[in-house]
C-alpha positions in Angstrom: -8.3 151.9 161.2 -10.4 150.3 158.5 -13.3 147.9 158.9 -13.9 145.2 161.5 -11.2 142.7 162.0 -11.2 139.4 160.2 -11.1 136.7 162.9 -8.8 134.2 161.1 -5.8 136.3 160.1 -2.6 137.5 161.8 0.1 139.7 160.4 3.6 138.8 161.6 6.4 141.3 161.2 10.0 140.4 162.1 11.9 143.5 163.3 15.6 144.0 163.6 16.9 147.6 163.8 14.0 148.9 161.7 13.3 152.1 163.6 13.6 154.1 160.3 10.7 152.2 158.7 8.5 150.3 161.2 6.1 153.2 161.9 5.2 153.5 158.2 4.9 149.8 157.9 2.4 149.7 160.8 0.6 152.7 159.2 0.1 150.6 156.1 -1.6 147.9 158.2 -3.8 150.5 160.0 -4.9 151.8 156.6 -6.2 148.4 155.4 -9.9 148.3 154.4 -10.1 144.9 156.1 -8.2 144.7 159.4 -6.3 141.6 160.6 -7.4 140.1 163.9 -3.9 140.4 165.3 -0.6 142.1 164.4 2.5 140.6 166.0 5.9 142.2 165.8 8.8 139.9 166.8 11.7 142.1 167.8 14.8 140.1 167.0 17.2 141.9 169.4 17.0 145.4 168.0 19.1 148.1 169.6 17.8 151.1 167.6 14.6 152.1 169.3 12.3 150.1 166.9 10.5 148.3 169.7 9.6 151.6 171.4 8.1 152.8 168.2 6.0 149.6 167.9 4.9 149.9 171.6 3.8 153.5 171.1 2.1 153.1 167.7 -1.7 153.5 167.8 -2.2 150.2 165.8 -1.7 148.3 169.1 0.5 145.6 167.6 1.6 142.9 170.0 5.4 143.1 170.6 7.4 140.0 171.4 11.0 140.4 172.2 13.8 137.9 171.8 17.6 137.9 171.5 19.0 138.4 168.0 18.8 134.9 166.4 17.7 135.8 162.9 14.7 136.6 160.7 13.7 132.9 160.1 13.5 132.2 163.9 11.5 135.5 164.3 9.0 134.5 161.6 8.6 131.0 163.1 8.0 132.5 166.6 5.4 134.8 165.2 3.7 131.9 163.4 3.7 129.8 166.6 2.1 132.8 168.5 -0.5 133.7 165.9 -3.3 131.3 167.0 -5.3 132.0 163.8 -6.0 130.0 160.7 -4.3 132.4 158.4 -1.0 134.1 158.8 0.6 136.6 156.5 4.1 138.0 156.8 5.2 141.5 156.2 8.8 142.8 156.4 9.6 145.7 158.6 10.4 148.0 155.6 7.5 147.0 153.3 4.2 148.7 152.7 0.8 147.3 151.7 -1.7 148.8 149.4 -4.8 149.6 151.4 -6.8 146.8 149.7 -4.1 144.1 150.1 -5.9 142.1 152.9 -9.3 142.6 151.4 -8.2 141.1 148.1 -6.4 138.2 149.9 -9.6 137.6 151.9 -11.7 137.6 148.8 -9.4 135.1 147.2 -9.6 132.9 150.3 -13.3 133.6 150.6 -12.9 134.9 154.2 -15.2 137.9 153.7 
């Protein structure tokens, strides 16, 4: 992982049948030069093994499972669970440049 976590930021990732991409997405968070305090993956009723990939990934993301009710509900559940001042959302099949969080923190004057 990158540097020490920033205490006020959580990454929320809604997951639905994303086994083919979620490991690489989590890798892109692990490669950040500034780490979030928390990473929460909301599994929205996947049946493809994606939650197992999250649970075994070395990043240590928190996995919250729910029945399939849709991405908006999953995002809102992650937002409610975050408990930090700042929350950023990342889709299960997106990747971040290693400086994404550092640049965002700089803009928000968190670091």
